[in-house]
Every structure is written in structure tokens, then in C-alpha cells.
N, CA, C and O atoms as a GROMACS GRO file, in nm:
protein
  288
    1MET      N    1  -0.353   2.885  -1.131
    1MET     CA    2  -0.309   2.738  -1.220
    1MET      C    3  -0.216   2.790  -1.347
    1MET      O    4  -0.206   2.903  -1.395
    2SER      N    5  -0.137   2.641  -1.393
    2SER     CA    6  -0.106   2.664  -1.469
    2SER      C    7  -0.114   2.730  -1.672
    2SER      O    8  -0.182   2.661  -1.749
    3SER      N    9  -0.066   2.818  -1.712
    3SER     CA   10  -0.186   2.871  -1.840
    3SER      C   11  -0.075   2.740  -1.959
    3SER      O   12  -0.075   2.740  -2.082
    4LEU      N   13   0.010   2.641  -1.862
    4LEU     CA   14   0.114   2.622  -2.009
    4LEU      C   15   0.015   2.495  -2.100
    4LEU      O   16  -0.048   2.393  -2.073
    5LYS      N   17   0.051   2.577  -2.223
    5LYS     CA   18   0.001   2.429  -2.317
    5LYS      C   19   0.012   2.279  -2.305
    5LYS      O   20   0.092   2.197  -2.261
    6ILE      N   21  -0.095   2.282  -2.360
    6ILE     CA   22  -0.092   2.073  -2.368
    6ILE      C   23  -0.125   2.046  -2.441
    6ILE      O   24  -0.244   2.029  -2.464
    7ASN      N   25  -0.016   2.022  -2.530
    7ASN     CA   26  -0.080   1.983  -2.649
    7ASN      C   27  -0.184   1.829  -2.697
    7ASN      O   28  -0.186   1.738  -2.614
    8ARG      N   29  -0.254   1.813  -2.810
    8ARG     CA   30  -0.319   1.758  -2.817
    8ARG      C   31  -0.378   1.581  -2.816
    8ARG      O   32  -0.486   1.530  -2.788
    9GLN      N   33  -0.255   1.530  -2.860
    9GLN     CA   34  -0.239   1.431  -2.792
    9GLN      C   35  -0.197   1.413  -2.685
    9GLN      O   36  -0.277   1.322  -2.664
   10ASP      N   37  -0.113   1.419  -2.548
   10ASP     CA   38  -0.126   1.460  -2.407
   10ASP      C   39  -0.317   1.468  -2.359
   10ASP      O   40  -0.364   1.420  -2.256
   11LYS      N   41  -0.361   1.508  -2.417
   11LYS     CA   42  -0.521   1.592  -2.355
   11LYS      C   43  -0.602   1.448  -2.401
   11LYS      O   44  -0.657   1.360  -2.334
   12ASN      N   45  -0.582   1.465  -2.551
   12ASN     CA   46  -0.664   1.251  -2.587
   12ASN      C   47  -0.664   1.148  -2.512
   12ASN      O   48  -0.752   1.065  -2.488
   13LEU      N   49  -0.505   1.167  -2.458
   13LEU     CA   50  -0.415   1.022  -2.383
   13LEU      C   51  -0.503   1.068  -2.214
   13LEU      O   52  -0.604   1.000  -2.199
   14MET      N   53  -0.489   1.120  -2.152
   14MET     CA   54  -0.544   1.203  -2.089
   14MET      C   55  -0.692   1.178  -2.007
   14MET      O   56  -0.723   1.153  -1.890
   15ARG      N   57  -0.770   1.200  -2.143
   15ARG     CA   58  -0.885   1.218  -2.096
   15ARG      C   59  -0.964   1.026  -2.105
   15ARG      O   60  -1.034   0.981  -2.014
   16LYS      N   61  -0.935   0.966  -2.205
   16LYS     CA   62  -0.923   0.823  -2.185
   16LYS      C   63  -0.922   0.810  -2.116
   16LYS      O   64  -1.031   0.787  -2.063
   17GLN      N   65  -0.769   0.812  -2.012
   17GLN     CA   66  -0.740   0.723  -1.921
   17GLN      C   67  -0.877   0.782  -1.824
   17GLN      O   68  -0.964   0.696  -1.806
   18LEU      N   69  -0.893   0.871  -1.782
   18LEU     CA   70  -1.021   0.981  -1.711
   18LEU      C   71  -1.136   0.930  -1.750
   18LEU      O   72  -1.228   0.950  -1.671
   19GLU      N   73  -1.163   0.864  -1.853
   19GLU     CA   74  -1.253   0.809  -1.907
   19GLU      C   75  -1.270   0.674  -1.813
   19GLU      O   76  -1.380   0.653  -1.762
   20GLU      N   77  -1.178   0.597  -1.794
   20GLU     CA   78  -1.167   0.478  -1.798
   20GLU      C   79  -1.222   0.434  -1.630
   20GLU      O   80  -1.291   0.341  -1.587
   21ILE      N   81  -1.129   0.597  -1.540
   21ILE     CA   82  -1.148   0.589  -1.399
   21ILE      C   83  -1.312   0.640  -1.388
   21ILE      O   84  -1.393   0.604  -1.302
   22LEU      N   85  -1.326   0.700  -1.461
   22LEU     CA   86  -1.493   0.710  -1.457
   22LEU      C   87  -1.590   0.601  -1.451
   22LEU      O   88  -1.678   0.568  -1.372
   23SER      N   89  -1.540   0.554  -1.571
   23SER     CA   90  -1.626   0.404  -1.559
   23SER      C   91  -1.617   0.297  -1.428
   23SER      O   92  -1.707   0.226  -1.383
   24ILE      N   93  -1.526   0.304  -1.398
   24ILE     CA   94  -1.499   0.202  -1.283
   24ILE      C   95  -1.572   0.288  -1.154
   24ILE      O   96  -1.652   0.242  -1.071
   25GLN      N   97  -1.528   0.405  -1.162
   25GLN     CA   98  -1.570   0.483  -1.030
   25GLN      C   99  -1.712   0.449  -1.048
   25GLN      O  100  -1.766   0.425  -0.940
   26LYS      N  101  -1.806   0.437  -1.172
   26LYS     CA  102  -1.967   0.422  -1.166
   26LYS      C  103  -2.003   0.274  -1.150
   26LYS      O  104  -2.123   0.245  -1.142
   27ASP      N  105  -1.913   0.180  -1.145
   27ASP     CA  106  -1.952   0.022  -1.114
   27ASP      C  107  -1.931   0.026  -0.976
   27ASP      O  108  -1.961  -0.066  -0.901
   28LEU      N  109  -1.878   0.133  -0.941
   28LEU     CA  110  -1.816   0.084  -0.767
   28LEU      C  111  -1.973   0.174  -0.728
   28LEU      O  112  -2.057   0.126  -0.652
   29ASP      N  113  -1.986   0.287  -0.785
   29ASP     CA  114  -2.130   0.362  -0.730
   29ASP      C  115  -2.222   0.221  -0.729
   29ASP      O  116  -2.275   0.197  -0.620
   30LYS      N  117  -2.244   0.137  -0.825
   30LYS     CA  118  -2.406   0.070  -0.828
   30LYS      C  119  -2.366  -0.014  -0.711
   30LYS      O  120  -2.430  -0.058  -0.616
   31LYS      N  121  -2.209  -0.024  -0.759
   31LYS     CA  122  -2.197  -0.172  -0.607
   31LYS      C  123  -2.234  -0.099  -0.489
   31LYS      O  124  -2.326  -0.165  -0.440
   32ILE      N  125  -2.215  -0.009  -0.426
   32ILE     CA  126  -2.206   0.019  -0.300
   32ILE      C  127  -2.346   0.084  -0.274
   32ILE      O  128  -2.408   0.084  -0.168
   33ASN      N  129  -2.386   0.143  -0.405
   33ASN     CA  130  -2.602   0.102  -0.387
   33ASN      C  131  -2.594   0.003  -0.335
   33ASN      O  132  -2.571   0.003  -0.214
   34ASN      N  133  -2.601  -0.051  -0.366
   34ASN     CA  134  -2.656  -0.264  -0.387
   34ASN      C  135  -2.596  -0.303  -0.238
   34ASN      O  136  -2.664  -0.373  -0.164
   35TYR      N  137  -2.451  -0.251  -0.191
   35TYR     CA  138  -2.401  -0.315  -0.022
   35TYR      C  139  -2.496  -0.192   0.061
   35TYR      O  140  -2.472  -0.202   0.181
   36GLN      N  141  -2.588  -0.088   0.034
   36GLN     CA  142  -2.650  -0.053   0.110
   36GLN      C  143  -2.701  -0.102   0.141
   36GLN      O  144  -2.694  -0.159   0.250
   37GLN      N  145  -2.843  -0.111   0.004
   37GLN     CA  146  -3.001  -0.151  -0.004
   37GLN      C  147  -2.996  -0.256   0.126
   37GLN      O  148  -3.047  -0.240   0.237
   38GLU      N  149  -2.904  -0.387   0.066
   38GLU     CA  150  -2.922  -0.516   0.129
   38GLU      C  151  -2.827  -0.491   0.325
   38GLU      O  152  -2.894  -0.548   0.411
   39SER      N  153  -2.725  -0.435   0.371
   39SER     CA  154  -2.733  -0.376   0.545
   39SER      C  155  -2.855  -0.383   0.530
   39SER      O  156  -2.942  -0.356   0.447
   40VAL      N  157  -2.836  -0.447   0.683
   40VAL     CA  158  -2.955  -0.450   0.803
   40VAL      C  159  -2.965  -0.312   0.933
   40VAL      O  160  -3.039  -0.237   0.996
   41VAL      N  161  -2.836  -0.354   0.909
   41VAL     CA  162  -2.741  -0.290   0.979
   41VAL      C  163  -2.756  -0.138   0.978
   41VAL      O  164  -2.741  -0.080   0.870
   42GLU      N  165  -2.787  -0.060   1.097
   42GLU     CA  166  -2.828   0.088   1.020
   42GLU      C  167  -2.724   0.160   1.028
   42GLU      O  168  -2.720   0.264   0.962
   43GLU      N  169  -2.599   0.117   1.128
   43GLU     CA  170  -2.473   0.188   1.170
   43GLU      C  171  -2.385   0.139   0.992
   43GLU      O  172  -2.300   0.225   0.966
   44TYR      N  173  -2.390   0.058   0.910
   44TYR     CA  174  -2.302  -0.046   0.833
   44TYR      C  175  -2.422  -0.009   0.677
   44TYR      O  176  -2.386  -0.063   0.573
   45ARG      N  177  -2.526   0.060   0.673
   45ARG     CA  178  -2.630   0.149   0.614
   45ARG      C  179  -2.614   0.303   0.599
   45ARG      O  180  -2.650   0.359   0.496
   46GLY      N  181  -2.554   0.377   0.715
   46GLY     CA  182  -2.479   0.498   0.705
   46GLY      C  183  -2.334   0.518   0.620
   46GLY      O  184  -2.294   0.604   0.541
   47PHE      N  185  -2.271   0.387   0.680
   47PHE     CA  186  -2.127   0.427   0.638
   47PHE      C  187  -2.152   0.452   0.466
   47PHE      O  188  -2.133   0.561   0.412
   48TRP      N  189  -2.212   0.292   0.371
   48TRP     CA  190  -2.248   0.281   0.258
   48TRP      C  191  -2.231   0.365   0.204
   48TRP      O  192  -2.137   0.391   0.129
   49GLN      N  193  -2.410   0.487   0.259
   49GLN     CA  194  -2.404   0.574   0.226
   49GLN      C  195  -2.306   0.733   0.205
   49GLN      O  196  -2.303   0.818   0.117
   50GLU      N  197  -2.232   0.713   0.340
   50GLU     CA  198  -2.105   0.850   0.293
   50GLU      C  199  -2.032   0.760   0.248
   50GLU      O  200  -1.949   0.819   0.181
   51LEU      N  201  -2.008   0.634   0.243
   51LEU     CA  202  -1.914   0.598   0.133
   51LEU      C  203  -1.941   0.640  -0.003
   51LEU      O  204  -1.873   0.710  -0.079
   52GLY      N  205  -2.078   0.569  -0.023
   52GLY     CA  206  -2.204   0.601  -0.172
   52GLY      C  207  -2.142   0.798  -0.235
   52GLY      O  208  -2.080   0.820  -0.339
   53GLN      N  209  -2.185   0.897  -0.138
   53GLN     CA  210  -2.127   1.062  -0.164
   53GLN      C  211  -1.996   1.032  -0.193
   53GLN      O  212  -1.961   1.067  -0.306
   54ASN      N  213  -1.883   0.956  -0.099
   54ASN     CA  214  -1.754   1.087  -0.148
   54ASN      C  215  -1.732   0.996  -0.300
   54ASN      O  216  -1.641   1.030  -0.374
   55ASN      N  217  -1.817   0.885  -0.336
   55ASN     CA  218  -1.753   0.850  -0.407
   55ASN      C  219  -1.820   0.952  -0.506
   55ASN      O  220  -1.745   1.029  -0.567
   56LYS      N  221  -1.949   0.956  -0.524
   56LYS     CA  222  -2.046   1.087  -0.645
   56LYS      C  223  -1.908   1.198  -0.650
   56LYS      O  224  -1.836   1.234  -0.743
   57ASP      N  225  -1.910   1.222  -0.547
   57ASP     CA  226  -1.798   1.381  -0.555
   57ASP      C  227  -1.671   1.363  -0.586
   57ASP      O  228  -1.611   1.470  -0.601
   58SER      N  229  -1.593   1.246  -0.606
   58SER     CA  230  -1.514   1.265  -0.616
   58SER      C  231  -1.474   1.200  -0.830
   58SER      O  232  -1.378   1.212  -0.906
   59ILE      N  233  -1.624   1.131  -0.841
   59ILE     CA  234  -1.687   1.163  -0.979
   59ILE      C  235  -1.719   1.314  -1.015
   59ILE      O  236  -1.706   1.322  -1.137
   60GLN      N  237  -1.746   1.410  -0.975
   60GLN     CA  238  -1.817   1.531  -0.996
   60GLN      C  239  -1.633   1.512  -1.082
   60GLN      O  240  -1.580   1.494  -1.191
   61ARG      N  241  -1.590   1.537  -0.893
   61ARG     CA  242  -1.452   1.646  -0.983
   61ARG      C  243  -1.355   1.562  -1.099
   61ARG      O  244  -1.255   1.611  -1.151
   62VAL      N  245  -1.428   1.373  -1.137
   62VAL     CA  246  -1.247   1.384  -1.205
   62VAL      C  247  -1.379   1.470  -1.370
   62VAL      O  248  -1.331   1.526  -1.469
   63SER      N  249  -1.493   1.455  -1.352
   63SER     CA  250  -1.585   1.450  -1.439
   63SER      C  251  -1.556   1.630  -1.474
   63SER      O  252  -1.547   1.646  -1.596
   64ARG      N  253  -1.545   1.734  -1.410
   64ARG     CA  254  -1.446   1.848  -1.461
   64ARG      C  255  -1.350   1.898  -1.483
   64ARG      O  256  -1.313   2.008  -1.523
   65TYR      N  257  -1.296   1.782  -1.445
   65TYR     CA  258  -1.123   1.839  -1.466
   65TYR      C  259  -1.143   1.776  -1.618
   65TYR      O  260  -1.092   1.843  -1.708
   66MET      N  261  -1.210   1.658  -1.655
   66MET     CA  262  -1.186   1.606  -1.789
   66MET      C  263  -1.229   1.737  -1.829
   66MET      O  264  -1.131   1.809  -1.849
   67VAL      N  265  -1.323   1.786  -1.846
   67VAL     CA  266  -1.388   1.874  -1.936
   67VAL      C  267  -1.306   1.977  -1.938
   67VAL      O  268  -1.240   1.954  -2.040
   68ARG      N  269  -1.254   2.104  -1.878
   68ARG     CA  270  -1.175   2.173  -1.814
   68ARG      C  271  -1.052   2.119  -1.878
   68ARG      O  272  -1.047   2.160  -1.994
   69LYS      N  273  -0.970   2.056  -1.853
   69LYS     CA  274  -0.816   2.092  -1.885
   69LYS      C  275  -0.847   1.979  -2.063
   69LYS      O  276  -0.837   2.026  -2.176
   70CYS      N  277  -0.879   1.857  -2.034
   70CYS     CA  278  -0.925   1.801  -2.190
   70CYS      C  279  -0.968   1.779  -2.270
   70CYS      O  280  -0.957   1.674  -2.334
   71ASN      N  281  -1.077   1.934  -2.306
   71ASN     CA  282  -1.127   1.962  -2.379
   71ASN      C  283  -1.133   1.931  -2.529
   71ASN      O  284  -1.020   1.888  -2.552
   72ARG      N  285  -1.195   1.929  -2.630
   72ARG     CA  286  -1.197   1.842  -2.697
   72ARG      C  287  -1.256   1.935  -2.836
   72ARG      O  288  -1.276   1.878  -2.944
   0.00000   0.00000   0.00000
């Protein structure tokens, strides 16, 4: 890991960008859940479930990074 000092302006910009990404990912999570519930075919439901889990993992990853690297 780098111990490079990042200035506050850059941290704030990165945090703003990550917050936008998180918002998009959360909207995507809702759509994935809706599609999974609407699916009749079990194979498709399984795919939506897997896709949703990957998205949740991504949300967690972005959230943790934002807290660690863009703290206020």
C-alpha cells in the first residue's frame, strides 16, 4: 500500500465520484432483484441471484475503499 499523502480536494472529488457509483450500483441491485423475482425459469433466477451477489460484493468493496481512502 502507498503511504502517499493525498490532498483533501482530491479525496473529496474521489468520494463524490464513488458516491455516484454507489448510487448507480444500488439502483442496479434493485433492478436485479426485481428481474430475479419476475423470472420463472430456475436457471435464470439463479443467474440473477449470482449477478446480485456480485453486485453486492462490489458495493461493499467500493464502500470500504471510500471509507479507508477518502475519509473526512
